C-alpha positions in Angstrom: 0.0 0.0 0.0 1.5 3.3 -1.1 0.6 6.2 1.2 1.3 9.9 0.6 1.0 12.4 3.4 0.6 16.0 2.4 2.3 18.2 5.1 5.3 17.6 7.4 3.8 19.2 10.5 3.5 17.3 13.8 0.5 15.2 12.6 2.0 14.3 9.3 5.3 13.3 10.7 3.8 11.2 13.5 1.5 9.6 10.9 4.6 8.5 8.9 6.3 7.1 11.9 3.2 5.3 13.0 2.6 3.8 9.6 6.1 2.6 9.5 5.8 1.1 13.0 2.6 -0.7 11.9 4.5 -2.4 9.0 3.3 -0.1 6.2 6.7 0.9 4.7 5.8 2.6 1.4 5.2 6.1 2.9 6.1 9.4 1.6 5.7 12.8 3.2 5.5 15.9 1.0 6.2 19.3 2.5 5.7 22.6 0.8 8.5 24.6 2.4 12.0 24.3 1.0 13.5 23.6 4.4 12.0 22.5 7.7 13.2 25.2 10.1 12.5 25.6 13.9 9.5 28.0 13.3 6.8 28.9 15.7 6.5 29.1 19.5 5.5 26.7 22.3 3.2 23.7 22.1 1.9 21.3 24.8 2.0 17.6 24.4 -0.7 16.3 26.7 -0.1 13.0 28.6 -2.4 11.0 26.2 -0.2 12.1 23.3 3.0 11.3 25.3 1.6 7.8 25.7 1.4 7.5 21.9 4.8 8.9 21.4 6.1 6.4 23.9 4.8 3.6 21.7 7.0 4.9 19.0 10.0 5.1 21.3 10.0 8.9 21.3 8.9 9.9 24.8 12.5 10.2 26.1 13.6 12.4 23.3 10.6 14.7 23.6 10.9 14.8 27.4 14.5 16.0 27.1 13.6 18.8 24.7 11.2 20.7 26.9 9.6 21.1 30.3 7.3 18.8 32.3 4.3 20.9 33.5 2.8 19.9 36.8 0.2 22.7 37.4 -2.3 24.9 35.6 -4.1 27.9 37.1 -6.6 30.4 35.8 -6.6 33.9 37.3 -8.4 37.2 36.8 -6.5 40.3 35.8 -5.9 41.1 39.4 -4.0 37.9 39.9 -6.7 36.3 42.0 -6.9 32.5 41.4 -10.1 31.2 39.9 -9.1 27.6 39.4 -6.0 25.5 40.0 -5.3 21.9 39.1 -2.3 19.5 39.0 -1.3 18.4 35.5 0.4 15.3 34.1 1.9 13.0 36.6 1.1 15.3 39.4 -2.6 14.7 38.6 -2.3 10.9 38.7 -1.6 10.4 35.0 1.0 7.7 34.2 2.5 10.0 31.5 3.7 13.6 31.9 2.5 16.8 30.2 5.3 18.3 28.2 5.8 21.8 26.9 8.4 22.5 24.2 9.1 24.7 21.2 7.1 23.6 18.2 10.1 23.9 15.9 12.2 21.6 18.1 9.5 19.0 18.1 9.0 19.2 14.4 12.7 18.9 13.7 13.0 15.9 16.1 10.2 14.1 14.3 11.6 15.0 10.8 15.0 13.7 11.7 13.4 10.5 13.0 11.4 10.0 9.9 14.5 10.3 7.7 16.4 7.9 10.1 13.7 5.2 10.2 12.0 5.5 6.8 15.0 6.7 4.8 16.1 10.1 3.4 13.7 9.9 0.5 10.6 9.4 2.6 10.4 13.2 3.4 10.5 15.6 0.5 10.5 19.4 0.9 9.7 22.0 -1.7 6.9 19.7 -2.8 3.5 21.4 -2.4 0.4 19.3 -2.8 -2.1 21.4 -4.8 -4.9 18.8 -5.1 -5.7 15.3 -6.2 -7.8 13.3 -8.7 -9.5 10.0 -7.7 -8.6 7.1 -10.0 -11.1 4.6 -11.4 -10.8 1.4 -9.5 -9.3 3.0 -6.4 -6.4 5.0 -5.5 -5.6 8.7 -6.2 -3.4 10.8 -8.3 -1.7 13.5 -6.2 -1.0 16.8 -7.8 2.1 18.7 -6.8 3.6 22.1 -7.7 7.2 21.7 -8.7 10.1 23.3 -7.0 9.5 26.9 -6.2 9.6 29.2 -9.2 9.7 26.6 -12.0 5.9 26.6 -12.5 5.8 22.8 -13.2 3.4 20.4 -11.8 4.0 16.7 -11.2 1.7 13.8 -10.4 2.2 10.9 -8.0 -0.1 7.9 -7.8 -0.9 6.5 -4.4 -3.3 4.1 -2.7 -4.0 6.6 0.1 -3.6 10.4 0.4 -3.7 11.9 3.9 -4.1 15.7 4.0 -2.1 16.9 6.9 -1.5 20.3 5.2 -2.8 22.6 7.9 -5.4 25.3 8.2 -5.4 26.2 4.5 -5.2 22.6 3.3 -5.3 22.1 -0.4 -6.6 18.5 0.2 -9.5 19.9 2.2 -10.2 22.6 -0.4 -10.4 19.9 -3.1 -12.9 17.9 -1.0 -14.9 21.0 -0.1 -14.3 23.6 -2.8 -17.1 25.9 -1.7 -16.0 26.2 1.9 -14.0 29.4 1.6 -11.5 31.0 4.0 -10.9 30.0 7.7 -13.3 31.5 10.2 -12.2 34.4 12.4 -13.9 35.5 15.6 -12.2 38.9 15.5 -9.7 38.0 18.2 -6.1 39.2 17.7 -3.2 37.2 19.2 0.4 38.3 19.9 2.8 35.5 20.6 6.5 34.9 21.3 9.2 33.2 23.3 11.2 35.4 25.7 13.8 34.5 28.3 12.7 35.0 31.9 13.3 34.0 35.4 11.3 30.9 36.4 7.9 31.5 38.0 5.3 29.6 40.0 7.8 26.8 40.8 9.2 26.6 37.3 6.7 24.0 36.0 3.4 25.9 35.8 1.1 27.2 33.1 -0.7 30.4 34.0 -3.7 31.8 32.2 -4.9 35.3 33.2 -7.7 37.4 31.8 -10.2 40.2 32.3 -12.9 39.1 29.7 -11.3 41.2 26.9 -7.5 40.6 27.2 -6.0 37.2 28.0 -2.4 36.0 28.6 -1.1 32.4 28.6 2.4 31.8 29.9 4.4 28.6 30.4 8.1 27.6 30.5 9.8 25.6 27.7 12.7 24.4 29.9 12.9 23.3 33.5 16.5 24.3 34.4 17.7 27.9 34.1 20.9 28.6 32.1 23.9 30.2 33.7 22.1 33.6 33.5 19.3 32.2 35.6 16.7 32.4 32.8 14.6 29.9 30.9 12.7 30.3 27.6 9.1 31.1 28.3 6.2 30.9 25.8 3.7 33.6 26.0 0.5 34.5 24.1 -1.6 37.6 24.6 -5.0 38.0 22.9 -7.5 40.7 22.6 -11.1 39.5 21.9 -13.3 41.4 19.6 -16.2 43.2 21.4 -19.1 45.3 20.4 -19.2 47.0 23.8 -19.4 50.9 23.5 -16.0 52.5 24.2 -14.1 49.2 24.2 -10.5 49.5 22.9 -9.7 47.9 19.6 -7.2 45.1 19.2 -4.4 47.3 17.9 -0.6 47.1 18.3 -0.8 50.4 20.2 -2.7 48.7 23.1 -0.3 45.8 23.3 1.5 45.1 25.6 0.5 48.1 27.8 -3.0 46.7 28.4 -1.5 43.7 30.4 1.9 45.0 31.5 0.6 45.7 35.0 -0.8 42.2 35.5 1.0 40.0 38.1 0.4 36.7 39.7 2.7 35.8 42.6 6.2 36.0 41.2 5.0 36.2 37.6 5.2 39.8 36.3 3.8 40.1 32.8 5.4 43.6 32.3 8.9 42.2 32.9 8.2 39.1 30.7 6.9 41.2 27.8 9.6 43.9 27.9 10.5 44.6 24.2 7.5 42.6 22.9 6.3 45.5 20.8 8.1 43.8 17.9 6.2 40.6 18.4 4.1 39.4 15.5 0.3 39.4 15.6 -2.2 37.3 13.8 -6.0 36.7 13.8 -7.4 33.7 15.8 -8.8 31.4 13.1 -10.6 28.0 13.1 -12.7 25.9 10.8 -16.3 24.6 11.0 -16.7 21.0 11.9 -17.1 18.7 8.8 -19.7 16.1 8.1 -17.0 13.8 6.7 -13.2 13.6 6.5 -12.7 10.5 4.4 -13.7 10.0 0.8 -12.5 6.8 -0.8 -8.7 6.9 -0.8 -8.4 10.4 0.7 -8.7 11.7 4.3 -7.7 14.6 6.5 -5.9 14.9 9.9 -4.7 17.6 12.3 -5.6 21.2 11.5 -6.7 20.2 8.0 -9.4 18.2 9.6 -10.3 20.1 12.7 -8.5 23.5 13.1 -9.7 24.8 16.4 -9.4 27.9 18.6 -6.4 27.5 20.9 -8.2 26.7 24.1 -7.1 23.9 26.4 -3.6 23.4 24.8 -4.9 20.7 22.6 -4.1 21.0 18.9 -0.8 19.2 18.9 -2.1 16.4 21.0 -5.1 15.8 18.8 -2.9 15.7 15.7 -0.8 13.0 17.3 -4.0 11.0 18.2 -5.3 11.4 14.6 -2.0 10.1 13.3 -2.0 7.1 15.5 -5.6 6.3 14.7 -5.0 6.6 11.0 -2.0 4.1 11.1 -4.0 1.7 13.3 -6.9 1.5 10.9 -4.8 1.3 7.8 -2.9 -1.6 9.3 -6.1 -3.3 10.4 -8.0 -3.1 7.1 -6.8 -4.4 3.8 -9.0 -2.1 1.9 -7.9 1.6 2.1 -11.5 3.0 1.8 -12.7 0.8 4.7 -9.7 1.8 6.8 -10.3 5.5 6.2 -14.0 5.2 6.9 -13.1 3.5 10.2 -10.6 6.2 11.1 -13.3 8.8 10.3 -15.8 7.2 12.7 -13.1 7.0 15.4 -11.8 10.5 15.3 -14.3 12.9 13.6 -17.2 12.9 16.1 -15.1 13.8 19.2 -13.1 16.4 17.2 -16.3 18.0 15.9 -17.4 18.3 19.5 -14.1 19.6 20.7 -14.0 22.3 18.0 -17.3 23.7 19.3 -16.2 23.5 22.9 -13.1 25.5 22.0 -15.2 28.1 20.3 -17.1 28.4 23.6 -13.7 29.1 25.4 -13.2 25.5 26.5 -11.9 25.3 30.1 -10.9 29.0 29.9 -14.6 29.8 30.2 -14.0 30.2 34.0 -12.2 33.5 33.3 -15.2 34.9 31.5 -17.5 33.7 34.3 -15.3 35.5 36.9 -15.3 38.7 34.9 -19.1 38.7 34.4 -19.9 38.0 38.1 -17.0 39.9 39.8 -15.5 42.4 37.4 -13.7 44.1 40.3 -12.4 41.0 41.9 -13.5 38.8 44.8 -12.5 37.7 48.2 -13.2 34.0 47.6 -14.0 32.7 44.1 -16.6 30.3 45.6 -18.6 33.4 46.5 -19.2 34.2 42.8 -18.8 30.8 41.1 -19.8 27.6 42.9 -16.9 25.1 43.3 -19.0 22.4 41.6 -19.4 24.6 38.5 -15.7 25.3 38.3 -14.9 21.6 38.6 -17.5 20.6 36.0 -16.0 23.0 33.4 -12.5 21.5 33.9 -13.6 17.9 34.2 -16.1 17.9 31.3 -13.5 19.4 28.9 -10.9 16.9 30.0 -13.2 14.0 29.3 -14.2 15.4 25.9 -10.6 15.8 24.9 -9.5 12.5 26.4 -7.2 14.2 28.9 -8.7 12.8 32.1 -6.5 10.3 34.0 -8.8 7.4 33.3 -8.4 7.9 29.6 -4.7 8.6 29.7 -3.8 5.6 31.9 -5.8 3.1 29.8 -3.8 1.1 27.2 -3.5 2.8 23.8 -6.4 1.8 21.5 -4.1 2.1 18.5 -2.2 -1.1 18.7 1.0 -2.1 20.2 3.9 -1.2 17.9 7.4 -2.0 19.2 9.8 0.9 19.4 13.2 0.5 17.8 16.0 -1.3 19.7 17.3 0.6 22.7 14.2 2.7 23.1 11.8 0.7 25.3 8.3 1.8 26.2 9.2 1.0 29.8 12.2 3.4 29.7 10.1 6.1 28.1 7.5 5.6 30.8 10.2 6.2 33.5 11.5 9.3 31.8 
């Protein structure tokens, strides 16, 4: 079975490694950019995804490239705590929650694909522009040639997996009338700055006032000789129709949040010099009624691009990849395999997309702002403890992040990691 994957992001690369581990060796990954560079900012790999990476013998490598997070807390703009919970192994999960630079993770996965599948398995400067179904099964994949030559090439495959992101050409071919990604009017500024460790060095902190929001977490556990660690931050300004509300302009950032503080975390100090940070609109896609059509399917952002609530996109792309490989290995017929993958992953992802549009677990910040805009003495006086717990727990169950789901055996088969990289060793990392 010849399988082509459009896109060498996290999902596409994990799919290639998972297919190889499942015994499907004729796999090729096509990436549009000329070179895979360490682009982007921080990502979270939730415990359920670490479990799946461990099955590929990668947990130790990923663990060594970032920070293990053990706590998450939500606060209002005054620094008052709304909700706090342990994360990863501190919460009873067998596997840790890891935070690391997206580019570092992508480069690690790309190197592993080349090492295990061979140097020709990953092609750059190869942009998939669409596909044509073939009579009798299979697909002809259309590619733009190397940048600037204007040529187009065609590759025949038994399966095409579109892992080509928010503006997926594979998705556009399946749904030509869909149009551009959806924006809710929110603007996001994002970057990685070096800072002193805060909140014990392993915490994610989310603060907000109902209009502005800041998300901060470390990307390394041990400070360098200068006492600093790389810290991922994202500050967003929601669109609002309220009279007199400020607009989401660069002039307002970072001044609007520079006075926010939470214990030893000082946003003003962290964001010093952030005026040069890039900004972008928050985009997502509508849930789809179907991902798989014959020999073609979608995964990751191409299938379910979602608002960045709950630190979930990378994790769900990993789970997509593992599910896809599992079903292709289990079914001799590609169309049946892709239909089974669709049934497994699309319904929960459709639900998760809508939950993220409704703020996901970060809803508690909006509730606190609505009920106590000037702060509170005890959060339980404005939001019942049961309500706070229900927001967190229901989202965790929907995303498969609760300890019971994480600690269960993987539903995606038992593939042996390469020699010298045992699942047990990864588990102990």
